[in-house]
C-alpha positions, 0 to 999 in steps of 0.5 A: 535469505532471500533473492530479494531480501539479499539483493535488498541488503546490498543494494543498502551498502552500495549506498551507505558506502558512495556519497554520490550514488546515495545523492542521484539515488535520491534525486530519483526517488525526488523526482521520479518516486515520490509523483508516479506514487502520490497521483497513484493514491489519488487515482485509487482513492475513489476503488478504495472509497468504494471497496468500503461502502461494499464491505460496510455494506456488506457487514451492515447485511451479515448483522442483519443476518446474523440478528434474525437467527437470532431473534428466531425469524 
């Protein structure tokens, strides 16, 4: 088992056994992690759309080249 896996298992066990720690972790997730993750997701959307469009353009070019080769052009 890798170091990170052991660390995560240990943290999960600690959360399972300690209600105060579980409550604090829940607060941190709600107050800090979720808002930052939501903001990062919104900021990433334009880059994701651009990557999708670029991929679609590329696949169109590949399809055209394939058809040219298949049809003997």
